[in-house]
N, C-alpha and C positions, 0 to 999 in steps of 0.2 A: 671728312677729316675730323669734324667735331665728334662723331661717334668713335673714331679711332682714339682720339685723345681721351675721351671719357672712359675708355676701356683700360687705360693704363692703371696698373696697381697703384694704390695710394702711397705705398712705401717708396716708390721710385720718383715721386714728385720733387722732393728736395734735391736729390742727386742730379736729376735732369736739369733743374734750374741752374745748378752750379756748373754743370758740364757744358751746356750750350753757350754760344757767343751771343752778342747783341743782335747781329743780323738774323741769326736763326730764330731768336725769340720774336723779332719783329715780323719775320715771314710767317712764323707759326701763329702769331696773333692775327695776322691778316687772313690766313687760311681759316682760322676758327670763326672769323667774323663773316665769312661768306655764307649766304643762305644755303641750306641743304637742298639739293635738286630732288625732284620727285623721282620715284622708282622708274618711271617710263623714260626719263631723260638720261638714265645711266647708260654708258656704252655697253654694247652686247658682249664684248670680249675684253680681255686684258690689253689687246693691241690698241683698242680704241680709247684707252684711258689716257688722259692728258699727262704730259711729262711733269714730274714733281721736281721742284728746284732742289739743287744739291744741298743747299743749306738746310732745307726741311728734312731731307733724307738723313743727313748726318746728325741732326739734333734728335735726341731721344724724346719721346712723347712726354708731355707734361700733363698732370692731372689737376683738375680743379680742386680747391680745398673742400674737404668734406663738411657737410652741414653739421652744426653742433647737435648732439643727441639730446632729445627731450627727456625730462625726468619721467620715470614710469609712475603711474598713479599707485597709490597705496592699495595693497590687496584687500579684497572684501573679506569680512569675517567668515570663518569656516561654516558657521550655522546658516548664514545667508546664502553662501555658495551652495551648501547642501540643499537648501530649500529651492533655490532657483534651478539647480541641476535636476531635482526631482520633478519640478513643475514643467520645465521647458526642454527636457531631454527624454528620449525614449518615445513610446507610443502613448501620448497623452490621452487620446480617445479611449484606448483600452483601459488605462488607469481609472478614468472617470467612470467607464462602464462597469468595471469591477466594483467600484465603490457603490454604484447605484444597485448593482445586483446584490451585493451583500445587504444593503438596506432592505431591498424587496424580499429577500429570503427571510430575514428576521421578522418582517411584518407577516409573511405567510405562516411562519411557525407560531407566532403569537395568535393569529386568527384560528389556526387549527386547534391549538391548545384550549381556546375559549369555547369552541363550538362542536368539536368532534370528541365523543367519549366512548371508550370500549369497556365493557364490563370486566371487572377484575378476574372473574372466573375464567373468561375466555383468554385473557392475557396469560394467566398462570398456566392454563391448559396448553396454550401454544408454546410457552417456555418449556414445559415438561416434555411435550412431543419432540420439539427440536433438540432437547437435551438427550432424550433416549436415542434419537438418531445419531447424535454426536457420540454417545457411548458405544453404540453398535459399530460405528465407523472406527473408533479406537480399538475395539476388540478385533475387528477384521484385519487391521494392519499391525497387530501385535507382533507378528513374526517377521514381516518384511520391513517394517519401520518401527522398531521397538522404542527408539528414542523419541518418537512422536506419539505412538500409540498409548504408552503408559501415562504421560502427562495429560493426554486427551481424556483418558478414562478417569483419572483423578479429578480433573476439572468438571467432568460431567457428573460424577458422583457428588462432588461438593455442591454443584448447582442444585442437584436434586434435594440434598439435605437442606440447603438454604431455602428452596421453594417450599418444602414441607414445613419448615419452621416458620417462614413468613406467612403461609396460609393459616397457621395456628395462632401465632402471636400478633401479627399485624392486622389480619383481616377476619379472624374468627371463623374460617371456613371448615376447619377440621377440629374435632374435639381432642382433648388432651390425651386420652387413652389411645386413640387411633394414631395420633402424631407420634407418641412414644413407640408404638408398635412399628410404624413405618421407619422411624429412625433406627430401631434395632435391626430390622430386616436389611436396611441399607448398610448398616455397620457389618453385619454378618456377611452380606454379599461382597462388600469391599475386602474383608479379610480372606474370603474364598478366592477372589480374583488375585489377591496378593500372593497367596500360597501357590496357586496354579502357575503364576507367571514369575515367581521368585522375586517379587517387588517389595522390598522392605518398606520404603516410604509410603506405599499404598496401604500396607497393613497399619503403619503408624497413623495414617490419616483416618482409617476406619476405626481403630481402637479409640483414638482421641474423640471422634464423633460419637462413639458409643458411650464413653464416660460423660461426655458433655450433654448428651440427650436428656437425661433426667433433670439436669439443672435448667435446660432451656424450656422444658415442657412442664415444669412444676407449677402448681397453682397454690402452694402453701399448705396443702393437706397431704394425705396419703400415709401409708404404713412404712415404718423404717425396715420392717422385715422384707417388704417387696423391694425396697431400694437396695438393701444389702444382698438380697438374693440375686437381683439383677447384676450387681457388681461381682458376685460369686460366679455367675454364669459367664460374664466377660473374662474373669480370671481363668475359668476353665478353658475358654477359648485360647487364651494366651498360653496356658500350659500345654494345650494340644498343639499349638503352633510350635512351642519350644521343642516338642518331640520330633518335629520335622525340620525346623530351621533354627539355626543358632543366631537369632536376631537379638543381640544384647540391648539395642536401643528400644525395641518393643517391650522387652522385659522391664527396663527402667521406666518407660512411660506408664505401663500398667501399675508398677510399684508406686510411682509418684502419685498418680490419680487416686489409687485405692486409699493410701494413707492420708493424703491431703484432704480429700473429700470426706473420708471417714472421721478425721480429726475435726473438721469443720462441723460436721453433723453432731459429733459428741459435745462440742463446745456450745452449740446453739440449741440443740433439741434433747440431749440425753437426760433421762430422769432415772435415778437409781431404782426407784420402786417399780417402775413400769418396764424398764428396758434392760435390766442387768443381765438376766439369764441369756436372752437371745443375743445381746451384744457380746457377751463373753464367748459364746459359741462361734459367732461369726469372726471374732478376733482370732480365736484359735484356728479357725479354718483358713483365714488369710495368711496367718503365720505358716501353716503347713503348705499352702500354695507356693509361697515365695521361697521357703526352704527347699521344696521340691524343685522349683524352677532353678534355683542356684545349683543344686546337685546335678540336675539334668544338663545344665549348661557346662558344668565342670566335666562331666563324663564325656560329652560330645567334643569339647575343646581339647581334653587331654589326649584323645585319639589323634587329633591333628597336631599335637605337641605345641599348642599355643597357650597363652595365659588363660588359665581356666578358672581362676577365682575372681568372681565378680564381687569386688570388695563392697560396692555400694549396697547390693542386695544382701550379701552375707552378713555384714555388720549393721547395715541400716535397718534391716527387718527386726532384729531383737531390740535395737535401741528405740525405734519408734513404737514398736509393739509394747515394750516394757513401760514406756512413758504413758501410753494409753491404758495399760493395765494398772498403773498407779492411780490414774483417774477413776477406774472402775472400783478400785479397792478403797477409795476414800471413805473414811468413817468406819472401816472394819478393822477390828483389833487383830494385829499381827498379819493383816492381809498382805501388806507389802513384803514382809519377811517370807511368807509362804510363796508369794508370786516369784520373788527372786530365787528362792530355793527350787521352785518348779522349773524356771528357765534354766537354772544351773544343771539340774538333773537331766532335763531334756537334751540339752546340747552336749553334755558329757556322754550320755548314753548314745546319742547319734554319732559322736566322734568315735566311740569304741566300736559301734556296729560297722561303720564305714572302714575303720582300720582293719577289721577282720576280713571284710570283703574286698576292698580295693586300697589297702593301706599304702603300698609303694606308689601306686598310680595317682592317688589323690592325697598325697602327704600334706601338702600345704593347706588344703581345705580341711583335713582332719585336725591339723594343728589350730586352725582358726576356730573351729567348733569347740575344741578342747579349751582354748583360751577363753572363749565366751562362757563355757561352763564354769571355769574357775572364777572368773570375774563375778558372775552372778551368784556363785556360792559365797564369795567374799562379801558381796553386798548384802547378803542375808543377815550378816552379823550386826551392822548398825541399825537395821530395821527392827531388830529384836532387842538390842541392848541400849543403855544410856550413851549419849554422845561422848561424854568425857571418858568413860571406860573404853568405848570403841576407839577413840583417838589414842589413848595410852597403849592399848593392845596393838593397834596398827603401827604406831610409831616404833615400838620395839620390834614388831614383826618385820616392818620394812627395813630397819637397820640390819637385822639379822639376815634377811634375804639378800640385801645388797652385799653384805660381807661374804656370804657363801658364793654368790654369783661372781664376785670379783676374784675370789680365791680359785674357783673352778673355771674361770674365764668363760662363763656362760652369759652371753649378752642378754638373752631373753629373760633370764632369771633376775639379774640385777635391775633390768628395766622394769620388771614386775614389782620388784622391791621399791623402786622409785614411785611407781604408781600407788602402792600401798601407803608409802610415806606421805604422798600428797593427799591421799584420802584421810590420813590421820589429821593433817593440818585442817582440812576442810571440815572434818567432823568436830574438831575442837572449837573452831570458830563458830560453827552452827550451834554447838552446845552452850557456849557462854553468851551468845548473842540473845538468847531468850530469857536470860536471868534478870530479875529486877535488882535494884541496888542493894537491898539488904541481903538477898540470897547470894549475890556475888561477893559481898564482903565476908559472908560466913563460909564461903566455899574454898577458901585458900587457893585461889586461882594461880597464884605465883608458882605453886608446885607443878602444875601442868605446863606453864610456860618454861620453867627450868628444864622439865623433862624433854620437851620438844627442842629447846635450845641445845641440850647436851647431845641428843640423838642426831640433830642436824650437824653439829660440830664433829661428831665421830664420823659421820658419813663424808663430811668434807675432807677430813684427814685421810680416810680410806681412798677416796678418789685421788687425792694429791699424791699418795704413796704409789699409785698405779699410773701416774702421769708419764713415767718414763717408758711404759710399755707402748705397744702400738695404739694409735689414736690418741696421742698426747694432748692434742688440742681439745678433743672431746672430754677427756677426763679432767683436764684443767678447768674447762668451762663448768663442769658439774661441781668440781671442788669450790670454785668461786660462788656458784649459785647457793650451795648449802652453807658456805661460810656466811654469806649474806643473810640467809634465813636464820642462822644461829644468832647473829647479832640482832636481827629483827625480833625473834622470840624473846631474847634476853631483855632488850630495851622495852619491848612491848609489855612484858610482864611487870616491869618496874613502873611503867607509866600507867598501866591499868590500876594497880594498887594506889598510885598517887591520885589519879582522877577519882577513884572511889572514896578515898578517905580524906582528901585535903581540898582546899580551894584558895582563891585569891593569890596574894603575893607569894605565900609559902608554897602553894602548888606550882606556880611558875618557876620559882627558884629551884625546887627539887626536881622538876622535869629537866631543867637544864643540867643540874648536877648529875642526874642519872644518865643523861645522854652523854655528857662529857666523861662520866665514869666508864660507860661502855666504850667510848672512843679510846680512853686510856688503856683498857683491857686489850682492845684490838691492837693498839700500838705496841703493847708488851708482847703479844703473840707474834707480831711482825718482827720485833727485834729478837725474840728468843728462838723462833723457828725459821728466821730468815725468809719470811713469807711477806713479800712486798704488797701483795693484795690485801692483807689484813690492815696494813697502813692506809691503803686507799679507802677501805671501809671505815676506818677510824675517822677519816676526813668526812665521809658521807654522814656518819653519826653526828659529827659536829654540825654539819649543815642542816640535818633534820631537826636537831635540837634548836638551832637558831630559827629555822622557819616556823617551828611550832610556837616558840616564844613570840615570834613576830605576829602570828595569827592571834594568840591570846592577848597580846598587848594592844592590838588594834580593836579587839572585841570588848575587852573588859575595862580598859582605862582610857580616859580622855586626855590625850597628850597636848591639847590646847589649853588645859587648865593646870596651873602650878599647884604643887602640894607643899605645905609648910615643912613636912618631913620628906626628904627626898627618897626615903626607903618605903614610902607608901606606894610607890610604883616599883615594878620589878627591876630596880636599878642593879641589884646584886646579880640577877640572872643575866642582864645585858652586859654587865661588867665581866662576868665569867666568859660569856661568848666572845667578847672583844679580846680579852687577854688570851683565851685559848686559840683564837684564830691567829693573833699576832705571833704567839709563841710557835705555833705550827708552821707559820710562814717563815719565821727565822730559822727553825730547824731544817726545813726543806731547803732553804737558801744556803745552808752550810754543807749539804750533802755533795759528794763529788759530781753527780750527774745533774747538777742544777741547770747547766747550760742546755740540757736536752729536754727531758720529759717533765722535770719537777719545776722548771722556771715558771711555766704558765700557772701551775697549781699554787705555787708560792705567791704569785701575783694576785690570783683570785682570793686567796686567804687574806692577803693584806687588804684588799678592797673590802672583803667581808668584815674584817675587824674594824676597819675605818668606818664602815657604815654603822656599826653598833656604837662605836665610840662617839662619833659626831652626831649620831641620832639619839637613841634613848638615853645614853649616859649623860651627855652634855645637856640634853633637854631637861632631865630631872634636876641636875645640879644647878643650871642657870635659873630654872624656874624657882627653886627653893631660895637661891640667893636674891633674886629679884623680889620675891614675896616677903622676904625678911623686912623690907622697908616699905611695904605697901599692904593695903588691906584687901584689894581685889585680887582675883586669881586667873581671869581669862586674859588671853593675849591682847584682845582689843582694848581691854580696860587696864592693862598692865604694860604701859609703854616701855618700862625698863627691861622687860624680859628679853626682847630681841637684841638690844645693845649688850645686855649682860651675856647672852649667848655668843655674840660676836667677840666680846672680850675673851671668853673661854676658848673660842677657836683660835684667836691670836696667840694666847698662851700655849695651847696645845701644839700649834704649828711650830713654835720655837722649841718646845719641849721635844717633839719628835725629831727635829733636826739635830738637837744636841744628843739625844739618845742614839740616833743613827751614827753620829760621829764617834760616840763612845764605843758602840758595839761593832763598828766596821760593817754596817748593814746599809749598803747604798740604796736599796729599794725603799727603805723607810724614809729617806729624804723627801720622797715625793708626797708624803703626807703633809709636809710643810706647805705644799701648794694649796692647802685649804685656806691659808691666809689670803692669797689673791682672790680665790673664789668668794670668800666672805667679804673682801673689799668690793668686789662687783656688787654683791648683795647690799652692802651698806651704801654704796654709791646710788644704786637704784632706789633704795628706800629714802635716802636723803633728797635726791632729786624729785621723788614723788611728793615728799612733804613740801618742798620748796615751790615746785612748779604747779602741782595739781591742787594741793591743799592751801597754798599761799601762807604757810606758817613755818616758823623756825623749828628744827628738831630740838629735842630736849638735850640737856647738858651731857648726860651719859652717852647719848648717841654720837655727839661730837668726840667724846673721849674714845669710844669704840672705833670710830672712823680714823682718828689719829693713830690709835694703836695698830690698826690693820695697815694703815698707810706706811707707818714706820717699819712694821714687820715685813711688808712687801719690799721696801727699800733694802732692808737687811738681807732678805733672801736673794734679791737680784744681784747683790754683791757677793753673797756667800757661795752661791752655786757655782759661778765660774771659777772662783778661787779654789774650790775643792774638786775640780774636774767634772762637775755635773753640768753639762751643756743643755740649756733649754732650747727646744726647737724654735726656729725663727718665728713661726707663726704665733706660737704661744708667748714668746718674748714680746712680740709686737702687741699682742692683746694686753699683756701686763703694762707695758708702757702707755698704751692708749688709755687704760683705765686710770692709772695713777696720775696721768697728766691732765686728762680731760675732766676728771671728777672735780678737783678743786676749781678748775677753770670755769666749768659750767655752774658750780655752786656760787661762785663769786658774784655773778650777775644778780641772782635772786636774793642772796644774802645782803648785797649792797642795796638792792631795791627795797627790801623790807626794812632795813635799818634806816635808810634815808627817808622813807615814807613815815616811819615812826617819828623821826626827828623833825620832819616838816610839820606834821599835824600836831604832835605833842598831845597835851590834854585839852579839855574843852576851854578852860580859862585862857590858855595861851592862844588858842585859835580865835577866840572872841576879841582879845586885846589887839592882835595883829590886824584883824578885819576892821576894827574901828579906826586904826591908824592908817588904813588904806594900803597896807603892806600885804600883798598876796604872793604866794610862792607856788609856781606851777608844779603839779605832781610829776610831770615828765622828767624833772631832774633825777628822779629815782631810777629812770631807765637809762639816761644818757651817761651819767657819771660812772656806773659799773661797766657800761659798754666801753667807755674810754679806757678804763683800767684793764679790761680784757684785751683790748687791742694793743695796749702797751706791753702786756705779757706776751702776746704773740710776737711782737717785734723783738722782745728780749730772747724768746726761745729761738727765733730765727737766727739771731746773732750767735747764740750758744751753739746752734747746729753748724753754723759756718766755722766756728772755732773748735768743733769736736770736743765740747765740754758738757758737764752735767747740766741739765737732766737728759740730754739727748744721746749720750754715748751708751752703748755701742751702736746705736741705730740712727746716727746723725743724718746719714744719707736718706733713710726712710722718713725722717722728720721733714727733711727738705722737700722730698717728693710727694709725701702723703699728708702728714699732719699739718704742716704750714699751709698747703693749698686748701685743706679741709677747713682750717680755722679762718682762712681768708674768705672762703665761700660762705661760712657761717656768718662772718661779719657782714658780708654783702647782703645775705638774706635778712639779717637783723636790721641793716640799714633800709632794705626794701620794706620791711614791716613798719619801721618808723615812718617812712615816707608815705605809706598808705594810711596809717592811723593818726599821724600828727600833722598839724598845720604850721609848725614852726614857731608858734607863740610860746615864749618861755619867760613868764613873769618871774621876777620884777623887771627883766631886761626888755627893751623894745625890740620889735622885729626889724632885722636888717637882712636883706638878701645875701646869702653866702656866708654871713657872719653869725648866724644863729646856731645854737647847738645841733639842730637837726641837720643842717647842711654841712656843718663841720664834721659830724659823725659820718655822714655819707662820703665826704671827701677823704676822711681817714680810711674808711673801708676800701675806697677805690685805690688809695695809696698802698694799702696792704696787698691788693690784687696786683699792682704794679711791681711791688717788691717780690711777690711770689713768682711773677712771670720772669723777672730778672734772674731769680735763683734757679728756676727750671731751665732757662735758656743757657745759663753758664754750665750747670751740672747735667751734661748730656751723655755721660758714659753709661752704656748698657741700657739706654732708654728704649722702651718699646715703641712700635709704630703708633699705637693708640695714644700713648703719652706725648709723642712728638706732634701728632696732629692736634692734640689738645693744647699743647704749648703754642703751636703756630696759630691756633684760632683765638687765643686769649686776647691779643690786641683788638681784634675785630669785636669780640664780645664786650670787652671793656669800653670800646668806643660807643657801642650801642647803649650800654648801661649809663655811660656818662651823658649821652644825649638825652636819654629818658629822664635822668636826674635834672638836666638843664631845663627840660620842659616842665617838670614838676616845680622847679624854682620859679619859673615864669607864672605858673598857675597860682602858686602860693602868694607871690608878689601881687598879682592881680586881685586875688581875694582880699589881701590886706589893704591895698591902697584904693580900691574902687569905692567902697568895700563890698565884698560878696561873701556869703557863707561858703566855707570850704567843703562843699558837697558836690557830688557828681552832677546831680540834676541842675543845680544852680549854675555851675560852671559851664555845663553843656548848653544851657539855654542862654548864656550871655553872648550877645552879638560881638561885643568887644573882644572877648576871649577867642571866639571863632576866627575873627579877622586877624587877631594877633598870631594865632597858630598858623593860619594860612600863609601869612607873610614870613614868619620865622622859618617855616618849613621850606618855603620857596627860596629864601636867601641861603638856607643850608644846601639845598639842591644846587643853587648857582655856584657856591663855593666848591662843592664836591665835583661837579661836572667841569668847571673851569680847570681845576687842578688835574682832573683826569685827562682833559684834552691837551693840557700842556705836557704832562708826563707820559702821554700815550698809555693810560691805564684803562682798559676797557671795563674791568670789573667795577672800579670805582665809578665810572661813568654810568654803568647800569644801576648801581645803587642810588646815585643821584636821580636817575631817570625814574626809578621805582618810587622814590620819595615824591618826585614831581607828579607822577601818576596818582599817588595817594592824595596829593593836594587837589588835583583836578577832580577826582572822585568826591572828595569832601566838598568842593565848591558846588557841585550839582546835587549832592545828596543832603547837605547840611546847610551850607551858606545860602543856597538858592531859596530856602524856605523863609528866610528873613525878608519878607516882602516890604519894599519901600524903605529899608533902613540904610543908613550911611555906611554901616559896617559891611553890608553886602557889596556896596559900590567900591569901597576900599578894597575888599577882598578880591573882587574880580579884576579891578583896574590894576591893583598892585601885582597880583599874581600874573596878570597878562603881560604887564611891562617886564616883569622879571623873566617870564618865559621867552619873550622876544630877546631880551638881553642874553639869556642862556643860548638861544639859537645863534646869536651873533658871536658870542665870546667862547662858547663851549660846544662846538660841533662834535659829532661822533668821531672818535680818533681813528679814522680809516684812511683819509687822504695822506696824512703824514706817514702812516705805516707803508702805504703803497709807494710814496716817493722814496722812503728810506730803502725799501726793497729794491727799487730801480737803481738807486745810487750804489747799492751793494753789488747788484749784478754788473 
C-alpha cells in the first residue's frame, strides 16, 4: 500500500486530504505504517488478497509531500567545458596517438632534410620528364576531355618555362643563349598548339612568355638590333595568327608588350648617335605591323557583321608611335613638324586607298584613319610656327569650324572645331609660359588674352543659340563651358599684366578690382541677355578674387603686427570684397526665387562678406587704432589690440542690426550674432588672465567686455521683438555665457583685490607683523565664494519668479544652471576642505564656526535648495533627471558625513596638536581610534533606524560601514602594538557591535511576521 500511495500524482494530494474523513486518514496511516511484505509472501492470485477496509477503499490515495528541490550548481565556463569535452570524450587513445604520430613525422622530415641530398640536375631532370608526360597526356585527351586537356597542356608548358628559367637564373646550369633559344621554341610551340586547338588563352600564354623571355634571360649586355628583331619575329607570328584567328586579346597583348618594352628600352638605353637609324626603321616596322593587324581584324570582323574597329590599336598605335617619334627627333630642327606631316600623309593616303577598295564595307575604319591624318596634319603647324601665332590661328580656325558645323548640323565638324580651339588654348599657355619677365612685358600679352576671350564668348553664344535644337543639355553645357573660359581669359589677361607690372598693396587692390570688374561685366551680360549662368559666373569671379587676395594676404603681410597706416595692408581690397559680397547677397535676397535656388547662395555670400569684414578689415582698423596709443606692434606686446578689435566687433554687430532693419534684410540680422561670439572670446580671455596668469585684465579689456555684454543683452531683447527667434540651444548658450562669465570672474577678481588689500606695501606688512596682527590669505578665497553663493541664491529666486536675468529660460535655469552652480560650489568647498585646515587669522579656530566649515555648510545648503527646486518642478522631467533628483539626498548625506569626518580631523589637528597632513593624521593612534568609534556609532544609528523602520537598504549601508571599521581594525589599528588607542578601538568597536547585534538585527523577522498577519 505504501507503493500505491507513493504512485499517486502529487497534484491530487491536497484534494485527497480534504475529501477523506478522519477514519479514512487513520486507516490509511495505519496501512502505510505496516512493513512491506517480501515478494514471496504475496498471494498468488487476486482471490488470496486480504480484504481492504471500506474506509480505505473510499478514501483517495494521498501522496507524501515532495522533497524540496536543490539549487543547481552554476554552469562551468564554456572554455573549460570545451577542454574537458575534448579530453574526456571520444577516443582519447586515438587523439593521443595522432598527436604522437604528428610529432614523429615532423622529426622524420627534419632528419631526412639534414642527411639526404639529391643533386639539383637530377631533380630538374625528373621534373622535366614528369612534365613532358603530363603534356603528352593533355594532348592525348584534347578531344575527349577538352576542358581538362587544355589546362593540363598550359600548366605543363608553364612548368617547362619555369624550369628552364630556374636552371639558368637560380642554378646556372644553362647559358643565357641556350635559355633564350629554349624559351623561344617553347613560345612558338605553345602558339602552334593554340592555333591547332583554337585555344586563345594558350596563345596568350605563349606570346606573353615569348615577350618576357629576353627580360628574364638578359645579362645586361647584348645588341638592341637582336632584341628588336626578336620582337619583330614575335609580331610576325601574331600577324600570322591574325590571318587565321580573330583573337583581339592576343593582338592587344602583343601591342602592349611591344610598345611598353620598346619605350622602356628607349628611356634606359637609347643613344641618338648610335641607335637612331635602326630604331627608326624598327619603329616604322612595328607601326606597319599593327596597322596591318588592325586592318586584317576589321576585314575579318566586317564579314561577320561585328564591331570591326579595334579602337585601342587603331588610335593607340599612332599616339604611342608618335610619342616615340618625338623622342627620336629630339634636337633635330623641324623634325617634329616633318614627323607629324609624315604621319598625316600616311594615314590620309591609307584612308583614301581603303576607301577605293572597301569603302562601304570599312567606312568607320576609313573615317578613323582620315581623322588621324587630319589631326597629324594640324599638329604639323605648331611644330613649325611660334606658339602665339599658332594659338591665334587655331582660335580663329576653331571658332569658324564650330560655326560652320553648327550651321550644317555636322557633329563631327564642330567637335573638331572644339578640339582645335582647345589646342589654341594649350598652345598659347605653352608659348607664354616660357617667356621671362621683360619679354612678357614687351609682348603685349593682353591682346592674346582678349582674342581668346572674344572667340570663347562667340562660341558660347553660338552654342546657346542652338540649345533649343536637339541635345539641348549638351549645347547648354558647352555654352556654359565656353562662357566660363571667356571669363577666365579676360580676368587672366588682366591679372597677368598686373602681376608683371605691379607689386604690394597696389597689386592686391588692382587684382581685386579687375576680378570685381569681370564679375560686373558678367552680371551685365546676365541682365542684358537674360542669361542666369553669367550671373553665376560673376559670383565665381568674386570668389576667385577673394581667394587670391586671401593667399596674397597670408603670404605677403603679417596680420599679427599692427601697421600705423591701416592702408599699408590690403584694406581697400578686403573692403571691396566684403562690400561686393554683401551687395550681391542683398540683391540675390531680393529676387523672386530666393526661397529656392538663390537662398543658399545669398547666405554663402553673406558669410563670405562677413569673413572679410570681421577678418582683414577689422584687423587692420583695430590694429591701427591700438597702435596710435602704443609704441609696439605685435599682438603679444600690444595688449590693447584684442580689446580694440572686440570693441569694433560690438559696434559692427549693432551697426549690422540697424542696417538690416533699415533695408528690410532679415538675413543681415544674423551678423549681429558676432557680438555673442566675441563675448565668448572676451570671456575666455578674461578667465585665462584671471585664472591662468593670476592677473587683472587691462582697463580697455573690461570696457570691451562690458560693451559686448551690453550688446548681447540688447540683441537678446531685440531679436524676439522683431520676430527673429533664436534656436533654443543657441539661446541657452548665450544665457550661459552672459550669466557665468561675470559670476566666474567675480571669484578671481575678489581674490586678487582682497589679496592686494591684505598684503599692501612692504611698510604696511612690516608694521602689522610687529604689532602681532596677521591676516590669513585664505580670506581672499572665502569672501568671493560667499558672494558667488549669494548670487546663486538670488538667481534661483529670480528663476522661481520668472524674472530677469532668467527669462525666457527660467525653467532651464532651475533644471540646469542652478544645479550646475550648486555642484560648482560643492566642488569649490571640496577643494577648500582638501587645501585648507580651517585656520583663519586673526580669528581663532572654532569647529563649525570657522569660514571653511561655514562655506561648506553654505554649499550643502545650496545643494538642498537645488534638490527642493528639482523635486517641485517635475513637469516633463526625463528619467535620468528623475533618477538624479532621487539620488541627491543620498549623495548629499554622504558628502555631509565626509565633511563631518574632516571637521573631526581638523579639530584633532588643532587641539592635540598635530600637523594637518595625511601622513601625520594617519599615523596618529588617537585619530585612528576616534574614527573607529565614530564610524561604529554611525553604523549603530543607521542600523537601529533601519531595524525599526524595516529598511533593508539602510541596514546594509550601516553594515558596510561596520565592515569597513572591522577591516580598518585589523589592517590599521592592529599595527599599533601595545597602545591604549588600539585597546580602545577594539573594545569600543566590539561593545558597539554587540549592541548593534542586540538593538539592530537584520529586518527580516518583522517582515515575515507582517506578511503572516497580512495573510
